[in-house]
ROMARMAR-196778 format. One record per residue: x, y, z of N, C-alpha, C, O in turn. Coordinates in Angstrom, 1 decimal. Layout:
# ROMARMAR-196778
[atom [X,Y,Z],[X,Y,Z],[X,Y,Z],[X,Y,Z]]
...
# end
This chain:
# ROMARMAR-196778
[atom [3.8,23.1,-32.3],[3.4,21.8,-32.2],[1.9,21.7,-32.5],[1.1,22.5,-31.9]]
[atom [1.5,20.9,-33.4],[0.1,20.8,-33.7],[-0.7,19.9,-32.8],[-0.1,19.2,-32.0]]
[atom [-2.0,19.8,-33.0],[-2.9,19.1,-32.1],[-2.6,17.6,-32.2],[-2.6,16.9,-31.1]]
[atom [-2.3,17.0,-33.3],[-2.0,15.6,-33.5],[-0.7,15.2,-32.7],[-0.7,14.2,-32.0]]
[atom [0.3,16.1,-32.8],[1.5,15.8,-32.1],[1.3,15.8,-30.6],[1.8,15.0,-29.8]]
[atom [0.5,16.8,-30.1],[0.1,16.9,-28.7],[-0.6,15.6,-28.2],[-0.3,15.1,-27.1]]
[atom [-1.5,15.1,-29.0],[-2.3,13.9,-28.7],[-1.3,12.7,-28.6],[-1.5,11.9,-27.8]]
[atom [-0.4,12.6,-29.6],[0.5,11.5,-29.6],[1.4,11.5,-28.4],[1.7,10.5,-27.8]]
[atom [1.9,12.8,-28.0],[2.7,12.9,-26.8],[1.9,12.5,-25.5],[2.4,11.8,-24.7]]
[atom [0.7,12.9,-25.5],[-0.2,12.6,-24.4],[-0.4,11.1,-24.3],[-0.4,10.5,-23.2]]
[atom [-0.6,10.4,-25.4],[-0.7,8.9,-25.4],[0.6,8.2,-24.9],[0.5,7.3,-24.2]]
[atom [1.7,8.8,-25.4],[3.0,8.2,-24.9],[3.2,8.3,-23.4],[3.6,7.4,-22.8]]
[atom [2.8,9.5,-22.9],[3.0,9.8,-21.5],[2.0,8.9,-20.7],[2.4,8.4,-19.7]]
[atom [0.8,8.7,-21.2],[-0.2,7.8,-20.5],[0.3,6.4,-20.5],[0.2,5.7,-19.5]]
[atom [1.0,5.9,-21.6],[1.5,4.6,-21.6],[2.7,4.5,-20.6],[2.8,3.5,-19.9]]
[atom [3.5,5.5,-20.5],[4.7,5.5,-19.6],[4.2,5.4,-18.1],[4.7,4.7,-17.3]]
[atom [3.1,6.2,-17.9],[2.5,6.2,-16.5],[2.0,4.9,-16.2],[2.1,4.4,-15.0]]
[atom [1.3,4.2,-17.1],[0.7,2.9,-16.9],[1.8,1.9,-16.6],[1.7,1.1,-15.7]]
[atom [2.8,1.9,-17.4],[4.0,1.0,-17.2],[4.6,1.2,-15.9],[5.0,0.3,-15.2]]
[atom [4.8,2.5,-15.5],[5.4,2.8,-14.2],[4.5,2.3,-13.0],[5.1,1.7,-12.1]]
[atom [3.2,2.4,-13.2],[2.3,1.9,-12.1],[2.4,0.3,-12.1],[2.4,-0.2,-11.0]]
[atom [2.5,-0.3,-13.2],[2.7,-1.8,-13.2],[4.0,-2.2,-12.5],[4.0,-3.2,-11.8]]
[atom [5.0,-1.5,-12.8],[6.3,-1.8,-12.2],[6.3,-1.6,-10.7],[6.9,-2.4,-10.0]]
[atom [5.6,-0.6,-10.3],[5.5,-0.3,-8.8],[4.8,-1.4,-8.1],[5.1,-1.7,-6.9]]
[atom [3.9,-2.2,-8.7],[3.2,-3.3,-8.1],[4.1,-4.4,-7.7],[3.9,-5.1,-6.7]]
[atom [5.2,-4.5,-8.4],[6.2,-5.6,-8.2],[7.2,-5.3,-7.1],[8.0,-6.2,-6.7]]
[atom [7.3,-4.0,-6.8],[8.3,-3.6,-5.8],[7.8,-3.8,-4.4],[6.6,-3.6,-4.1]]
[atom [8.7,-4.3,-3.5],[8.3,-4.4,-2.1],[9.3,-3.6,-1.3],[10.5,-3.6,-1.5]]
[atom [8.7,-2.8,-0.3],[9.5,-2.1,0.6],[9.1,-2.5,2.0],[7.9,-2.9,2.3]]
[atom [10.1,-2.6,2.9],[9.9,-3.1,4.2],[10.3,-2.0,5.2],[11.4,-1.4,5.2]]
[atom [9.3,-1.7,6.1],[9.6,-0.8,7.3],[9.8,-1.7,8.5],[9.1,-2.7,8.7]]
[atom [10.8,-1.3,9.3],[11.2,-2.1,10.5],[11.3,-1.2,11.7],[11.5,0.0,11.6]]
[atom [11.0,-1.8,12.8],[11.2,-1.1,14.1],[11.6,-2.1,15.2],[11.6,-3.3,14.9]]
[atom [12.0,-1.6,16.3],[12.4,-2.4,17.4],[13.5,-3.4,17.0],[13.5,-4.6,17.3]]
[atom [14.5,-2.9,16.3],[15.6,-3.7,15.9],[15.2,-4.8,14.9],[15.9,-5.9,14.9]]
[atom [14.1,-4.7,14.1],[13.7,-5.7,13.2],[12.7,-6.7,13.8],[12.3,-7.6,13.1]]
[atom [12.3,-6.4,15.0],[11.3,-7.3,15.7],[9.9,-7.3,15.0],[9.2,-8.2,15.1]]
[atom [9.7,-6.1,14.3],[8.4,-6.0,13.6],[8.8,-5.4,12.2],[9.5,-4.4,12.1]]
[atom [8.2,-6.1,11.2],[8.4,-5.7,9.8],[7.1,-5.5,9.2],[6.2,-6.4,9.3]]
[atom [6.9,-4.4,8.4],[5.7,-4.2,7.6],[6.1,-4.1,6.2],[7.0,-3.3,5.9]]
[atom [5.4,-4.8,5.3],[5.8,-4.8,3.9],[4.6,-4.2,3.1],[3.5,-4.6,3.2]]
[atom [5.0,-3.3,2.2],[4.1,-2.6,1.3],[4.7,-2.8,-0.1],[5.8,-3.1,-0.3]]
[atom [3.8,-2.6,-1.1],[4.3,-2.6,-2.5],[4.6,-1.2,-2.9],[4.5,-0.3,-2.1]]
[atom [5.1,-1.0,-4.1],[5.6,0.3,-4.5],[4.5,1.3,-4.7],[4.7,2.5,-5.0]]
[atom [3.2,0.8,-4.6],[2.1,1.7,-4.7],[1.5,2.1,-3.4],[0.3,2.5,-3.2]]
[atom [2.3,1.8,-2.3],[1.9,2.1,-0.9],[0.7,1.2,-0.5],[-0.1,1.7,0.3]]
[atom [0.5,0.1,-1.0],[-0.5,-0.9,-0.6],[0.1,-1.9,0.3],[1.1,-2.5,0.1]]
[atom [-0.6,-2.1,1.5],[-0.1,-3.0,2.5],[-0.1,-4.4,2.0],[-1.1,-4.8,1.3]]
[atom [0.9,-5.2,2.3],[1.0,-6.6,1.9],[1.0,-7.5,3.1],[0.2,-8.4,3.1]]
[atom [1.9,-7.2,4.1],[1.9,-8.1,5.2],[2.7,-7.5,6.4],[3.4,-6.5,6.2]]
[atom [2.6,-8.2,7.5],[3.3,-7.8,8.7],[4.0,-9.1,9.3],[3.4,-10.1,9.2]]
[atom [5.2,-8.9,9.8],[5.9,-10.0,10.4],[6.3,-9.6,11.8],[6.9,-8.5,12.0]]
[atom [5.9,-10.4,12.8],[6.2,-10.1,14.2],[7.1,-11.2,14.8],[6.8,-12.4,14.7]]
[atom [8.2,-10.8,15.4],[9.1,-11.8,16.0],[8.7,-11.9,17.5],[8.1,-11.0,18.1]]
[atom [8.9,-13.1,18.1],[8.5,-13.3,19.5],[9.0,-12.3,20.5],[8.3,-11.9,21.4]]
[atom [10.2,-11.7,20.3],[10.7,-10.7,21.2],[9.9,-9.4,21.2],[10.1,-8.6,22.2]]
[atom [9.2,-9.2,20.1],[8.3,-8.0,20.1],[7.1,-8.1,21.1],[6.6,-7.1,21.6]]
[atom [6.7,-9.4,21.3],[5.6,-9.6,22.2],[6.1,-9.8,23.7],[5.5,-9.3,24.6]]
[atom [7.2,-10.5,23.8],[7.7,-10.8,25.2],[9.3,-10.7,25.1],[9.9,-11.7,24.8]]
[atom [9.8,-9.5,25.3],[11.3,-9.4,25.2],[12.0,-10.1,26.3],[13.2,-10.5,26.1]]
[atom [11.4,-10.3,27.4],[12.1,-11.0,28.5],[12.2,-12.5,28.3],[13.1,-13.1,28.7]]
[atom [11.2,-13.1,27.6],[11.1,-14.5,27.4],[10.5,-14.8,26.0],[9.4,-15.3,26.0]]
[atom [11.2,-14.5,24.9],[10.6,-14.7,23.6],[10.2,-16.2,23.3],[9.3,-16.4,22.5]]
[atom [10.9,-17.1,24.0],[10.6,-18.5,23.8],[9.2,-18.9,24.2],[8.7,-19.9,23.8]]
[atom [8.6,-18.1,25.1],[7.3,-18.4,25.7],[6.2,-18.1,24.7],[5.0,-18.4,24.9]]
[atom [6.5,-17.4,23.6],[5.5,-16.9,22.7],[5.4,-18.0,21.5],[6.4,-18.2,20.8]]
[atom [4.3,-18.6,21.4],[4.1,-19.7,20.4],[3.8,-19.1,19.0],[3.3,-17.9,18.9]]
[atom [4.1,-19.8,18.0],[3.9,-19.4,16.6],[2.4,-19.1,16.3],[2.1,-18.2,15.5]]
[atom [1.5,-19.8,16.9],[0.1,-19.6,16.7],[-0.3,-18.2,17.2],[-1.1,-17.5,16.5]]
[atom [0.2,-17.8,18.3],[-0.1,-16.5,18.8],[0.4,-15.4,17.9],[-0.3,-14.4,17.6]]
[atom [1.6,-15.6,17.4],[2.2,-14.6,16.5],[1.4,-14.5,15.2],[1.1,-13.4,14.7]]
[atom [1.0,-15.7,14.7],[0.3,-15.7,13.4],[-1.1,-15.0,13.6],[-1.6,-14.3,12.7]]
[atom [-1.8,-15.3,14.7],[-3.1,-14.7,15.0],[-2.9,-13.2,15.1],[-3.7,-12.4,14.5]]
[atom [-1.9,-12.7,15.8],[-1.6,-11.2,15.9],[-1.4,-10.6,14.5],[-1.9,-9.6,14.2]]
[atom [-0.5,-11.3,13.7],[-0.2,-10.8,12.4],[-1.5,-10.7,11.6],[-1.7,-9.7,10.8]]
[atom [-2.4,-11.7,11.6],[-3.6,-11.7,10.9],[-4.5,-10.6,11.3],[-5.1,-9.9,10.5]]
[atom [-4.7,-10.4,12.7],[-5.5,-9.3,13.2],[-5.1,-8.0,12.8],[-5.8,-7.1,12.4]]
[atom [-3.8,-7.7,12.9],[-3.2,-6.4,12.6],[-3.3,-6.2,11.1],[-3.6,-5.1,10.6]]
[atom [-3.1,-7.2,10.3],[-3.2,-7.1,8.8],[-4.6,-6.7,8.4],[-4.8,-5.9,7.6]]
[atom [-5.6,-7.4,9.0],[-7.0,-7.1,8.7],[-7.4,-5.6,9.1],[-8.1,-4.9,8.4]]
[atom [-6.9,-5.2,10.3],[-7.1,-3.8,10.7],[-6.5,-2.8,9.7],[-7.1,-1.8,9.4]]
[atom [-5.3,-3.1,9.3],[-4.6,-2.2,8.3],[-5.3,-2.2,7.0],[-5.5,-1.1,6.4]]
[atom [-5.7,-3.3,6.5],[-6.5,-3.4,5.2],[-7.8,-2.7,5.3],[-8.2,-2.0,4.4]]
[atom [-8.5,-2.8,6.5],[-9.8,-2.1,6.7],[-9.6,-0.6,6.7],[-10.3,0.1,6.0]]
[atom [-8.5,-0.1,7.4],[-8.3,1.3,7.4],[-7.9,1.8,6.0],[-8.3,2.9,5.6]]
[atom [-7.1,1.1,5.3],[-6.7,1.4,4.0],[-7.9,1.6,3.0],[-8.0,2.5,2.3]]
[atom [-8.8,0.6,3.2],[-10.0,0.6,2.3],[-10.9,1.8,2.7],[-11.4,2.5,1.8]]
[atom [-11.0,2.1,4.0],[-11.8,3.3,4.4],[-11.2,4.6,3.9],[-11.9,5.5,3.4]]
[atom [-9.9,4.7,4.0],[-9.2,5.9,3.5],[-9.3,6.0,2.0],[-9.5,7.2,1.5]]
[atom [-9.3,4.9,1.3],[-9.5,5.0,-0.2],[-10.9,5.5,-0.5],[-11.0,6.3,-1.4]]
[atom [-11.9,5.0,0.2],[-13.3,5.5,-0.1],[-13.4,7.0,0.2],[-14.0,7.7,-0.6]]
[atom [-12.8,7.4,1.3],[-12.9,8.8,1.7],[-12.1,9.7,0.6],[-12.6,10.8,0.3]]
[atom [-11.0,9.2,0.2],[-10.2,9.9,-0.8],[-11.0,10.1,-2.1],[-11.1,11.1,-2.8]]
[atom [-11.7,9.0,-2.5],[-12.5,9.0,-3.7],[-13.6,10.0,-3.6],[-13.9,10.7,-4.5]]
[atom [-14.3,10.0,-2.5],[-15.4,10.9,-2.2],[-14.9,12.4,-2.3],[-15.5,13.2,-3.0]]
[atom [-13.8,12.6,-1.7],[-13.2,14.0,-1.7],[-12.8,14.4,-3.1],[-13.0,15.5,-3.5]]
[atom [-12.2,13.5,-3.9],[-11.8,13.8,-5.3],[-13.0,14.0,-6.2],[-13.0,14.9,-7.0]]
[atom [-14.1,13.3,-5.9],[-15.3,13.4,-6.7],[-15.9,14.8,-6.5],[-16.4,15.5,-7.4]]
[atom [-15.9,15.2,-5.2],[-16.4,16.6,-4.8],[-15.5,17.6,-5.5],[-16.0,18.6,-6.0]]
[atom [-14.2,17.4,-5.4],[-13.3,18.4,-6.0],[-13.4,18.6,-7.5],[-13.2,19.6,-8.1]]
[atom [-13.7,17.5,-8.2],[-13.8,17.5,-9.6],[-15.3,17.6,-10.1],[-15.5,17.6,-11.3]]
[atom [-16.2,17.8,-9.2],[-17.6,18.0,-9.6],[-18.2,16.7,-10.2],[-19.1,16.7,-11.0]]
[atom [-17.6,15.5,-9.8],[-18.1,14.2,-10.3],[-17.5,13.8,-11.6],[-17.8,12.7,-12.1]]
[atom [-16.6,14.6,-12.1],[-16.0,14.3,-13.4],[-14.9,13.2,-13.1],[-14.1,13.4,-12.2]]
[atom [-15.0,12.2,-13.9],[-14.1,11.0,-13.7],[-12.8,11.3,-14.5],[-12.8,11.2,-15.7]]
[atom [-11.7,11.6,-13.8],[-10.5,11.9,-14.5],[-9.6,10.6,-14.3],[-9.2,10.3,-13.2]]
[atom [-9.3,9.9,-15.4],[-8.5,8.7,-15.3],[-7.1,8.9,-14.5],[-6.4,9.9,-14.8]]
[atom [-6.8,8.0,-13.6],[-5.6,8.1,-12.9],[-5.6,9.0,-11.7],[-4.7,9.0,-10.9]]
[atom [-6.7,9.7,-11.5],[-6.8,10.6,-10.3],[-7.2,9.8,-9.1],[-6.7,10.1,-8.0]]
[atom [-8.1,8.8,-9.3],[-8.5,7.9,-8.1],[-9.0,6.6,-8.6],[-9.3,5.8,-7.9]]
# end
């Protein structure tokens, strides 16, 4: 295999990887616990999208006592905390990768 063929194969692989990443953005996966009382939704790239909390997760004895505003506020607060943690983890990962690569920017690595 000559150098030109290797470059062409590398370009094809890079396009396939980019297409796969784009496809993963449209996928949604849902994690559930407590019999579905809490659901967390991520995309196919492991990025947090949303959380849904049912009243019985807050007050299992009397779910009717939990109003929708309380649930919405809790969902918003938890969502913000998850997004903040994700952002911080991403920054730390990028720092670590830069140290490991000696500052060399390798596309697709981070």
